[in-house]
C-alpha positions in Angstrom: -138.2 48.9 73.2 -139.8 45.6 74.2 -139.0 42.2 72.6 -141.4 40.8 70.0 -144.5 39.0 71.3 -146.0 35.9 69.7 -149.7 35.9 68.9 -151.0 32.3 69.1 -154.3 33.2 67.5 -152.8 34.5 64.3 -149.4 32.7 64.4 -147.9 36.1 64.0 -145.5 38.4 65.9 -146.5 41.7 67.6 -143.8 44.4 67.7 -144.5 46.5 70.8 -144.2 50.3 70.7 -144.2 50.5 74.5 -145.6 48.5 77.4 -149.3 48.8 76.2 -149.5 49.0 72.4 -148.0 47.2 69.5 -148.6 46.3 65.8 -148.5 42.9 64.1 -147.1 42.3 60.6 -150.5 42.9 59.0 -150.7 46.4 60.5 -153.3 45.6 63.2 -152.9 47.7 66.3 -152.8 45.5 69.4 -153.4 46.7 73.0 -151.9 44.7 75.9 -154.5 43.8 78.5 -152.4 41.4 80.5 -149.1 39.6 80.3 -150.7 36.9 78.0 -153.7 38.7 76.5 -153.9 41.5 73.8 -156.9 43.0 72.1 -157.0 43.7 68.4 -158.0 47.3 68.2 -159.5 46.9 64.7 -161.8 43.9 65.4 -162.1 44.0 69.2 -161.1 40.3 69.4 -158.9 39.0 72.2 -155.6 37.2 71.3 -153.6 34.9 73.5 -149.9 35.8 73.4 -146.5 34.9 74.7 -145.5 36.9 77.8 -145.6 40.6 77.1 -142.9 41.8 79.4 -142.6 45.4 80.6 -139.3 47.2 80.1 -138.3 46.9 83.7 -138.8 43.1 83.6 -136.0 42.6 81.1 -133.4 43.5 83.7 -134.1 40.6 85.9 
């Protein structure tokens, strides 16, 4: 499992399920688009985030 990602737009944390999807504390599904960008699947808005590292990046 990935580490929590900080969402700067909502001042909230996203808990990733895997390398591409996660959920914030309000229950909104978030899809990772890039290391620093996620899309709220409920509203379609883009959110700037802290680095969303993939599982193999944690080992380095």
